[in-house]
C-alpha positions in Angstrom: -6.4 5.4 11.1 -5.9 4.0 7.7 -5.1 5.2 4.4 -7.8 7.3 2.3 -10.0 7.4 5.7 -13.0 9.5 5.0 -13.5 10.1 9.1 -12.7 14.0 8.5 -14.1 14.5 5.0 -14.2 13.3 1.6 -11.2 11.6 -0.1 -11.4 11.3 -4.0 -9.8 7.8 -4.7 -11.7 7.5 -8.2 -13.0 9.2 -11.2 -15.5 8.8 -14.0 -13.5 7.6 -17.0 -14.0 8.4 -20.7 -13.2 4.9 -22.2 -10.4 3.1 -21.1 -8.5 5.2 -18.6 -6.8 5.3 -15.3 -5.8 8.1 -13.1 -2.0 7.8 -12.9 -0.6 9.8 -9.8 3.0 10.2 -8.8 4.1 11.3 -5.5 7.0 12.7 -3.8 8.8 14.6 -6.5 10.5 16.4 -8.1 13.5 14.1 -7.9 16.5 14.6 -10.2 16.9 10.7 -10.7 13.1 9.9 -11.2 11.1 12.5 -12.4 13.0 12.9 -15.9 12.6 9.1 -16.7 9.2 9.1 -15.7 8.4 12.3 -17.8 10.1 10.5 -20.8 8.2 7.6 -20.6 4.8 9.3 -20.3 5.9 11.4 -23.4 6.7 8.4 -25.5 3.5 6.7 -24.5 1.4 10.0 -25.0 0.1 9.6 -21.6 -0.4 12.0 -18.8 -0.4 11.8 -15.0 -1.1 13.8 -11.8 2.3 14.7 -9.9 1.8 15.4 -6.3 5.0 17.4 -5.7 6.7 18.1 -2.1 7.2 21.9 -1.8 10.6 21.7 -0.4 11.6 19.5 -3.4 9.9 21.8 -6.0 11.9 24.9 -4.5 15.1 23.1 -4.9 14.4 21.6 -8.6 12.4 24.3 -10.0 13.6 23.2 -13.3 11.8 19.8 -12.9 8.5 21.1 -11.4 8.5 23.5 -14.1 9.1 20.8 -17.0 6.1 18.7 -15.2 4.0 21.8 -15.7 5.0 22.4 -19.3 4.6 18.9 -20.5 0.9 19.5 -19.4 0.6 17.0 -16.6 -1.7 17.7 -13.5 0.2 19.1 -10.4 -0.7 18.3 -6.8 0.2 19.4 -3.4 2.0 16.8 -1.3 2.9 19.3 1.7 6.1 21.2 1.9 8.2 18.9 4.1 6.5 15.5 3.9 6.2 14.8 7.6 5.3 11.3 7.1 5.8 9.7 10.3 3.7 12.3 12.0 1.7 14.4 9.7 -1.7 12.5 11.1 -0.7 13.8 14.5 -0.2 17.5 13.6 -2.2 20.4 15.1 -4.0 23.1 13.2 -1.5 25.4 12.7 1.3 23.0 11.8 -1.3 21.2 9.3 -2.1 24.6 7.7 1.4 25.5 7.4 2.6 22.3 5.7 -0.3 22.6 3.2 0.0 26.5 2.4 3.9 26.4 2.3 3.7 23.4 0.1 1.1 25.4 -2.3 3.2 28.5 -2.2 6.4 26.6 -3.3 4.6 24.9 -6.2 3.0 28.0 -7.2 6.5 29.7 -7.2 8.1 26.9 -9.2 5.4 26.4 -11.9 3.3 29.4 -11.6 0.0 27.3 -11.1 -1.4 27.0 -7.5 -2.6 23.4 -6.9 -6.1 22.5 -6.1 -5.4 18.8 -5.3 -3.9 17.6 -2.3 -2.5 14.3 -1.1 -1.4 13.7 2.5 2.0 11.9 3.2 1.4 8.2 3.2 -2.5 9.0 2.7 -2.9 9.8 6.5 -5.2 12.7 7.2 -6.2 14.4 10.6 -9.2 16.7 11.4 -7.4 20.1 10.3 -6.6 18.9 6.7 -10.0 19.8 5.0 -10.2 23.2 6.7 -6.7 24.0 5.5 -7.6 22.9 1.9 -9.6 26.0 1.5 -11.9 24.3 -1.1 -9.2 22.2 -2.6 -9.9 18.4 -3.0 -8.0 15.7 -1.0 -7.1 13.0 -3.5 -6.2 9.3 -2.1 -5.5 6.2 -4.4 -7.1 3.0 -5.2 -4.0 1.1 -6.3 -0.6 0.6 -5.0 2.8 1.8 -6.7 5.0 -0.5 -8.7 1.9 -2.5 -9.5 2.4 -4.0 -13.2 6.1 -2.6 -13.8 8.4 -4.3 -16.2 12.0 -4.4 -15.6 12.4 -1.0 -17.1 9.8 0.6 -15.4 7.2 0.8 -18.0 
């Protein structure tokens, strides 16, 4: 299996831009070290991004999840515990639990239930789409760190 694999259902990897746009997505937060700096850079650049939050981290750093929300960024679900090495092999109940617990934790931290979902490391399984209950599975088309300068901008 490969990242963004659409064997089990659609995976959004692009959007229709209005002018010169990119869809910037940031995974694995909120993180005390990186999230504030990312939010500051985005604010200075007057840019928006979609943050795919890990539910357990959103519970631990509700303040940062709330800050992402209040800054007007998009928020997506990146599971509850980010089981990267085994997500692709989870059964239906475990897949459903990871997605639902992640969404519940993000809702509790931000007041908003995410309708976007990104699988850990982009791997999916046959049980993801049914567990999304109408939500969208989002992949990516370019890898992180491409084009960053020494300051991370």
